[in-house]
ROZALO-246305 format. One record per residue: z, x, y of N, C-alpha, C in turn. Coordinates in Angstrom, 2 decimals, m for minus. Each point is the difference from the previous one (the first is absolute). Layout:
N
nw=Z; nu=X; nv=Y; caw=Z; cau=X; cav=Y; cw=Z; cu=X; cv=Y;
...
This chain:
125
nw=m9.79; nu=m11.27; nv=m48.04; caw=1.36; cau=0.32; cav=m0.37; cw=0.01; cu=1.35; cv=m0.70;
nw=0.85; nu=0.89; nv=0.38; caw=0.04; cau=1.33; cav=m0.60; cw=0.81; cu=m0.04; cv=m1.28;
nw=m0.11; nu=1.08; nv=m0.78; caw=0.76; cau=0.08; cav=m1.25; cw=1.48; cu=0.10; cv=0.28;
nw=0.37; nu=0.43; nv=1.22; caw=1.41; cau=0.10; cav=0.35; cw=0.66; cu=m1.37; cv=0.03;
nw=m0.76; nu=m1.03; nv=0.31; caw=0.55; cau=m1.35; cav=0.08; cw=0.51; cu=m0.48; cv=m1.35;
nw=m0.60; nu=0.44; nv=m1.09; caw=0.41; cau=m0.46; cav=m1.32; cw=1.36; cu=0.55; cv=m0.39;
nw=0.42; nu=1.10; nv=0.61; caw=1.28; cau=0.60; cav=m0.32; cw=1.14; cu=m0.70; cv=0.73;
nw=m0.32; nu=m0.87; nv=0.94; caw=1.03; cau=m0.67; cav=0.79; cw=0.50; cu=m1.24; cv=m0.73;
nw=1.20; nu=m0.40; nv=0.37; caw=0.56; cau=m1.23; cav=m0.56; cw=m0.68; cu=m1.20; cv=0.65;
nw=0.08; nu=m1.17; nv=m0.63; caw=m0.60; cau=m1.19; cav=0.62; cw=0.56; cu=m0.28; cv=1.40;
nw=1.26; nu=0.28; nv=0.21; caw=0.60; cau=m0.22; cav=1.32; cw=m0.63; cu=0.92; cv=1.03;
nw=m0.22; nu=1.25; nv=m0.34; caw=m0.62; cau=0.94; cav=0.93; cw=m1.43; cu=m0.42; cv=0.32;
nw=m0.71; nu=m0.46; nv=m1.00; caw=m1.37; cau=m0.47; cav=0.21; cw=0.00; cu=m1.21; cv=0.93;
nw=0.92; nu=m0.93; nv=m0.24; caw=0.08; cau=m1.20; cav=0.83; cw=0.33; cu=0.35; cv=1.45;
nw=0.93; nu=0.91; nv=0.19; caw=0.37; cau=0.42; cav=1.36; cw=m1.20; cu=0.65; cv=0.68;
nw=m0.71; nu=0.85; nv=m0.74; caw=m1.17; cau=0.68; cav=0.56; cw=m1.07; cu=m1.02; cv=0.39;
nw=m0.26; nu=m0.98; nv=m0.86; caw=m1.01; cau=m1.01; cav=0.30; cw=0.44; cu=m0.88; cv=1.17;
nw=1.26; nu=m0.38; nv=0.03; caw=0.52; cau=m0.80; cav=1.11; cw=m0.14; cu=0.76; cv=1.31;
nw=0.33; nu=1.27; nv=m0.05; caw=m0.14; cau=0.83; cav=1.20; cw=m1.44; cu=0.01; cv=0.49;
nw=m0.94; nu=0.25; nv=m0.90; caw=m1.41; cau=0.03; cav=0.41; cw=m0.45; cu=m1.34; cv=0.55;
nw=0.42; nu=m1.10; nv=m0.63; caw=m0.36; cau=m1.33; cav=0.49; cw=0.61; cu=m0.24; cv=1.37;
nw=1.29; nu=0.28; nv=0.15; caw=0.70; cau=m0.28; cav=1.25; cw=m0.60; cu=0.77; cv=1.16;
nw=m0.25; nu=1.28; nv=m0.20; caw=m0.53; cau=0.82; cav=1.09; cw=m1.40; cu=m0.46; cv=0.38;
nw=m0.85; nu=m0.27; nv=m0.99; caw=m1.36; cau=m0.44; cav=0.34; cw=0.03; cu=m1.38; cv=0.63;
nw=0.88; nu=m0.88; nv=m0.47; caw=0.11; cau=m1.35; cav=0.56; cw=0.44; cu=0.07; cv=1.46;
nw=1.05; nu=0.74; nv=0.27; caw=0.49; cau=0.09; cav=1.37; cw=m0.98; cu=0.76; cv=0.90;
nw=m0.68; nu=0.99; nv=m0.55; caw=m1.01; cau=0.71; cav=0.79; cw=m1.11; cu=m0.94; cv=0.42;
nw=m0.42; nu=m0.87; nv=m0.91; caw=m1.07; cau=m0.94; cav=0.36; cw=0.49; cu=m0.99; cv=1.05;
nw=1.25; nu=m0.41; nv=m0.06; caw=0.55; cau=m0.91; cav=1.00; cw=0.08; cu=0.66; cv=1.37;
nw=0.23; nu=1.28; nv=0.02; caw=0.19; cau=0.71; cav=1.26; cw=m1.30; cu=0.55; cv=0.54;
nw=m1.10; nu=m0.40; nv=m0.57; caw=m1.29; cau=0.41; cav=0.53; cw=m0.33; cu=1.45; cv=m0.27;
nw=0.42; nu=0.52; nv=m1.12; caw=m0.41; cau=1.34; cav=m0.37; cw=1.04; cu=1.07; cv=0.25;
nw=1.14; nu=m0.35; nv=0.59; caw=1.05; cau=1.00; cav=0.14; cw=0.44; cu=0.38; cv=m1.41;
nw=m0.24; nu=1.23; nv=m0.37; caw=0.26; cau=0.40; cav=m1.37; cw=1.36; cu=0.67; cv=m0.08;
nw=0.79; nu=m0.48; nv=m0.93; caw=1.29; cau=0.59; cav=m0.27; cw=m0.12; cu=0.65; cv=m1.36;
nw=0.25; nu=1.30; nv=m0.07; caw=m0.16; cau=0.65; cav=m1.30; cw=1.35; cu=0.51; cv=m0.48;
nw=0.24; nu=m0.22; nv=m1.25; caw=1.21; cau=0.47; cav=m0.64; cw=m0.42; cu=0.65; cv=m1.30;
nw=0.42; nu=1.22; nv=m0.24; caw=m0.32; cau=0.69; cav=m1.25; cw=1.12; cu=m0.28; cv=m0.99;
nw=m0.40; nu=m0.39; nv=m1.19; caw=0.97; cau=m0.25; cav=m1.06; cw=m0.06; cu=1.19; cv=m0.94;
nw=1.09; nu=0.73; nv=m0.10; caw=m0.05; cau=1.16; cav=m0.89; cw=0.07; cu=m0.45; cv=m1.45;
nw=m0.39; nu=0.87; nv=m0.91; caw=m0.10; cau=m0.36; cav=m1.41; cw=1.34; cu=m0.32; cv=m0.62;
nw=1.09; nu=0.46; nv=0.58; caw=1.31; cau=m0.25; cav=m0.59; cw=0.45; cu=m1.43; cv=0.24;
nw=m0.50; nu=m0.63; nv=1.04; caw=0.37; cau=m1.38; cav=0.36; cw=1.51; cu=m0.17; cv=m0.03;
nw=0.68; nu=0.94; nv=0.60; caw=1.46; cau=m0.04; cav=0.03; cw=0.49; cu=m1.15; cv=0.86;
nw=1.28; nu=m0.22; nv=m0.04; caw=0.60; cau=m1.05; cav=0.81; cw=m0.25; cu=0.21; cv=1.47;
nw=m0.05; nu=1.26; nv=0.44; caw=m0.23; cau=0.30; cav=1.41; cw=m1.40; cu=m0.44; cv=0.42;
nw=m0.99; nu=0.20; nv=m0.87; caw=m1.36; cau=m0.40; cav=0.38; cw=m0.13; cu=m1.52; cv=0.01;
nw=0.73; nu=m0.67; nv=m0.89; caw=m0.02; cau=m1.46; cav=0.00; cw=0.63; cu=m0.52; cv=1.29;
nw=1.09; nu=0.62; nv=0.42; caw=0.65; cau=m0.38; cav=1.26; cw=m0.94; cu=0.26; cv=1.17;
nw=m0.71; nu=1.13; nv=m0.04; caw=m0.94; cau=0.32; cav=1.07; cw=m1.10; cu=m1.05; cv=0.07;
nw=m0.48; nu=m0.42; nv=m1.15; caw=m1.04; cau=m1.04; cav=m0.04; cw=0.56; cu=m1.30; cv=0.56;
nw=1.20; nu=m0.36; nv=m0.44; caw=0.62; cau=m1.23; cav=0.51; cw=0.14; cu=0.06; cv=1.52;
nw=0.40; nu=1.16; nv=0.51; caw=0.15; cau=0.16; cav=1.44; cw=m1.34; cu=m0.15; cv=0.72;
nw=m1.05; nu=0.60; nv=m0.56; caw=m1.33; cau=m0.12; cav=0.61; cw=m0.49; cu=m1.45; cv=m0.03;
nw=0.23; nu=m0.67; nv=m1.11; caw=m0.39; cau=m1.41; cav=m0.10; cw=0.77; cu=m0.83; cv=1.03;
nw=1.29; nu=0.25; nv=0.11; caw=0.81; cau=m0.72; cav=0.98; cw=m0.47; cu=0.27; cv=1.42;
nw=m0.35; nu=1.26; nv=0.30; caw=m0.52; cau=0.33; cav=1.33; cw=m1.32; cu=m0.73; cv=0.27;
nw=m0.87; nu=m0.04; nv=m1.02; caw=m1.28; cau=m0.69; cav=0.17; cw=0.23; cu=m1.49; cv=0.22;
nw=0.94; nu=m0.58; nv=m0.75; caw=0.30; cau=m1.42; cav=0.16; cw=0.58; cu=m0.28; cv=1.39;
nw=0.85; nu=0.89; nv=0.48; caw=0.56; cau=m0.16; cav=1.35; cw=m1.10; cu=0.08; cv=1.05;
nw=m0.94; nu=0.90; nv=m0.21; caw=m1.12; cau=0.14; cav=0.94; cw=m0.84; cu=m1.27; cv=0.01;
nw=m0.28; nu=m0.54; nv=m1.17; caw=m0.76; cau=m1.26; cav=m0.09; cw=0.77; cu=m1.12; cv=0.68;
nw=1.31; nu=m0.07; nv=m0.26; caw=0.83; cau=m1.04; cav=0.62; cw=m0.03; cu=0.12; cv=1.52;
nw=0.08; nu=1.22; nv=0.52; caw=m0.04; cau=0.20; cav=1.45; cw=m1.33; cu=m0.44; cv=0.58;
nw=m1.09; nu=0.34; nv=m0.67; caw=m1.32; cau=m0.42; cav=0.47; cw=m0.12; cu=m1.52; cv=m0.01;
nw=0.48; nu=m0.63; nv=m1.06; caw=m0.07; cau=m1.46; cav=m0.09; cw=0.86; cu=m0.66; cv=1.06;
nw=1.20; nu=0.51; nv=0.22; caw=0.89; cau=m0.57; cav=1.01; cw=m0.63; cu=0.11; cv=1.39;
nw=m0.63; nu=1.13; nv=0.28; caw=m0.65; cau=0.19; cav=1.30; cw=m1.14; cu=m1.02; cv=0.15;
nw=m0.81; nu=m0.15; nv=m1.04; caw=m1.12; cau=m0.95; cav=0.05; cw=0.50; cu=m1.43; cv=0.18;
nw=1.07; nu=m0.34; nv=m0.69; caw=0.56; cau=m1.35; cav=0.11; cw=0.55; cu=m0.24; cv=1.40;
nw=0.69; nu=0.98; nv=0.55; caw=0.53; cau=m0.14; cav=1.37; cw=m1.13; cu=m0.22; cv=1.00;
nw=m1.08; nu=0.77; nv=m0.14; caw=m1.15; cau=m0.18; cav=0.89; cw=m0.57; cu=m1.41; cv=m0.12;
nw=m0.15; nu=m0.46; nv=m1.23; caw=m0.56; cau=m1.34; cav=m0.23; cw=0.92; cu=m1.07; cv=0.57;
nw=1.30; nu=0.16; nv=m0.15; caw=0.96; cau=m0.97; cav=0.54; cw=m0.12; cu=m0.06; cv=1.52;
nw=m0.13; nu=1.15; nv=0.65; caw=m0.15; cau=0.02; cav=1.46; cw=m1.28; cu=m0.72; cv=0.43;
nw=m1.09; nu=0.23; nv=m0.72; caw=m1.26; cau=m0.68; cav=0.32; cw=0.16; cu=m1.50; cv=m0.16;
nw=0.63; nu=m0.42; nv=m1.10; caw=0.19; cau=m1.44; cav=m0.24; cw=0.92; cu=m0.63; cv=1.04;
nw=1.05; nu=0.72; nv=0.41; caw=0.89; cau=m0.52; cav=1.05; cw=m0.77; cu=m0.24; cv=1.29;
nw=m0.88; nu=0.95; nv=0.34; caw=m0.80; cau=m0.14; cav=1.22; cw=m0.94; cu=m1.20; cv=m0.12;
nw=m0.61; nu=m0.18; nv=m1.16; caw=m0.90; cau=m1.14; cav=m0.20; cw=0.77; cu=m1.32; cv=0.09;
nw=1.19; nu=m0.04; nv=m0.56; caw=0.83; cau=m1.21; cav=0.07; cw=0.35; cu=m0.30; cv=1.46;
nw=0.35; nu=1.03; nv=0.75; caw=0.33; cau=m0.18; cav=1.41; cw=m1.20; cu=m0.56; cv=0.77;
nw=m1.19; nu=0.58; nv=m0.24; caw=m1.21; cau=m0.48; cav=0.68; cw=m0.31; cu=m1.45; cv=m0.38;
nw=0.14; nu=m0.32; nv=m1.28; caw=m0.28; cau=m1.37; cav=m0.45; cw=1.01; cu=m1.00; cv=0.57;
nw=1.26; nu=0.40; nv=0.10; caw=1.01; cau=m0.88; cav=0.58; cw=m0.29; cu=m0.26; cv=1.48;
nw=m0.42; nu=1.05; nv=0.71; caw=m0.36; cau=m0.18; cav=1.42; cw=m1.20; cu=m0.92; cv=0.14;
nw=m1.01; nu=0.19; nv=m0.85; caw=m1.19; cau=m0.85; cav=0.03; cw=0.37; cu=m1.45; cv=m0.32;
nw=0.88; nu=m0.19; nv=m0.98; caw=0.45; cau=m1.34; cav=m0.37; cw=0.72; cu=m0.68; cv=1.17;
nw=0.88; nu=0.74; nv=0.67; caw=0.71; cau=m0.55; cav=1.16; cw=m0.98; cu=m0.40; cv=1.10;
nw=m0.99; nu=0.86; nv=0.24; caw=m1.00; cau=m0.30; cav=1.02; cw=m0.76; cu=m1.27; cv=m0.35;
nw=m0.42; nu=m0.12; nv=m1.26; caw=m0.74; cau=m1.19; cav=m0.42; cw=0.86; cu=m1.26; cv=0.07;
nw=1.28; nu=0.12; nv=m0.33; caw=0.90; cau=m1.16; cav=0.10; cw=0.16; cu=m0.43; cv=1.46;
nw=0.12; nu=0.96; nv=0.92; caw=0.09; cau=m0.34; cav=1.43; cw=m1.28; cu=m0.69; cv=0.48;
nw=m1.15; nu=0.54; nv=m0.41; caw=m1.28; cau=m0.61; cav=0.38; cw=m0.10; cu=m1.42; cv=m0.56;
nw=0.40; nu=m0.17; nv=m1.24; caw=m0.04; cau=m1.31; cav=m0.64; cw=0.88; cu=m1.00; cv=0.76;
nw=1.21; nu=0.43; nv=0.34; caw=0.93; cau=m0.86; cav=0.73; cw=m0.59; cu=m0.40; cv=1.35;
nw=m0.57; nu=0.99; nv=0.70; caw=m0.59; cau=m0.25; cav=1.31; cw=m1.18; cu=m0.97; cv=m0.11;
nw=m0.87; nu=0.23; nv=m0.96; caw=m1.16; cau=m0.88; cav=m0.17; cw=0.41; cu=m1.42; cv=m0.36;
nw=1.03; nu=m0.14; nv=m0.84; caw=0.47; cau=m1.34; cav=m0.35; cw=0.55; cu=m0.72; cv=1.23;
nw=0.70; nu=0.74; nv=0.85; caw=0.58; cau=m0.62; cav=1.20; cw=m1.06; cu=m0.36; cv=1.04;
nw=m1.08; nu=0.76; nv=0.05; caw=m1.04; cau=m0.24; cav=0.99; cw=m1.05; cu=m1.01; cv=m0.47;
nw=m0.04; nu=m0.25; nv=m1.28; caw=m1.03; cau=m0.89; cav=m0.55; cw=0.34; cu=m1.46; cv=0.28;
nw=m1.04; nu=m0.78; nv=0.20; caw=0.18; cau=m1.45; cav=0.19; cw=0.21; cu=m0.64; cv=m1.37;
nw=0.56; nu=m1.21; nv=m0.04; caw=0.19; cau=m0.69; cav=m1.29; cw=m1.32; cu=m0.16; cv=m0.77;
nw=m1.11; nu=m0.24; nv=0.70; caw=m1.29; cau=m0.14; cav=m0.67; cw=m0.43; cu=1.33; cv=m0.65;
nw=0.23; nu=1.09; nv=0.72; caw=m0.36; cau=1.31; cav=m0.55; cw=0.85; cu=0.33; cv=m1.22;
nw=1.29; nu=m0.34; nv=0.06; caw=0.88; cau=0.25; cav=m1.15; cw=m0.43; cu=m0.82; cv=m1.20;
nw=m0.37; nu=m1.25; nv=0.22; caw=m0.45; cau=m0.85; cav=m1.09; cw=m1.28; cu=0.56; cv=m0.63;
nw=m0.93; nu=0.43; nv=0.84; caw=m1.25; cau=0.58; cav=m0.49; cw=0.29; cu=1.29; cv=m0.79;
nw=0.89; nu=0.81; nv=0.53; caw=0.36; cau=1.25; cav=m0.68; cw=0.61; cu=m0.29; cv=m1.37;
nw=0.91; nu=m0.98; nv=m0.05; caw=0.66; cau=m0.32; cav=m1.27; cw=m1.00; cu=m0.51; cv=m1.03;
nw=m0.99; nu=m0.78; nv=0.43; caw=m0.99; cau=m0.48; cav=m0.96; cw=m0.88; cu=1.15; cv=m0.49;
nw=m0.35; nu=0.93; nv=0.89; caw=m0.77; cau=1.18; cav=m0.42; cw=0.83; cu=0.91; cv=m0.91;
nw=1.25; nu=0.13; nv=0.33; caw=0.90; cau=0.85; cav=m0.78; cw=0.15; cu=m0.52; cv=m1.43;
nw=m0.01; nu=m1.31; nv=m0.17; caw=0.13; cau=m0.59; cav=m1.33; cw=m1.21; cu=0.31; cv=m0.87;
nw=m1.15; nu=0.28; nv=0.61; caw=m1.22; cau=0.29; cav=m0.76; cw=m0.10; cu=1.46; cv=m0.43;
nw=0.77; nu=0.87; nv=0.63; caw=m0.07; cau=1.44; cav=m0.30; cw=0.86; cu=0.28; cv=m1.23;
nw=m0.50; nu=0.85; nv=m0.93; caw=0.81; cau=0.35; cav=m1.18; cw=1.31; cu=0.69; cv=0.40;
nw=0.96; nu=m0.07; nv=m0.90; caw=1.34; cau=0.56; cav=0.24; cw=m0.07; cu=1.50; cv=0.30;
nw=m0.85; nu=0.73; nv=m0.73; caw=m0.10; cau=1.45; cav=0.16; cw=m1.31; cu=0.34; cv=0.70;
nw=0.03; nu=0.39; nv=1.28; caw=m1.22; cau=0.29; cav=0.75; cw=m0.82; cu=1.16; cv=m0.59;
nw=0.64; nu=0.90; nv=m0.77; caw=m0.73; cau=1.12; cav=m0.58; cw=m1.07; cu=m0.48; cv=m0.98;
nw=0.19; nu=m1.18; nv=m0.58; caw=m0.97; cau=m0.53; cav=m0.96; cw=m1.32; cu=m0.33; cv=0.69;
nw=0.02; nu=m0.23; nv=1.30; caw=m1.21; cau=m0.34; cav=0.75; cw=m0.80; cu=1.24; cv=0.37;
nw=0.63; nu=1.14; nv=0.03; caw=m0.67; cau=1.22; cav=0.48; cw=m0.92; cu=0.58; cv=m1.02;
């Protein structure tokens, strides 16, 4: 901290520290894209507004990146849901067909074997 910082009011110091935190925080989120804003020693209202604008721009950039990532993830999940629904329909059709083709003895044997298998097949793997 330079000796110039001691001449500033607590509000100016807080704004300066918030600015440094915000820019470094958003830069780290953006993978090193560095946004630099110079704060002049007067810390006038115009420089505070400029800092607020830069912080708002950085927040908008982060929001845009997050929204893009979320949209991509939603599309991937929609595709997985579609594939799983198709697989489920196929398995239900196979199950229906096998039940209709099975003899009563085969169904009885299957039901007795099914009763011995745990509720969650993943526990067996």
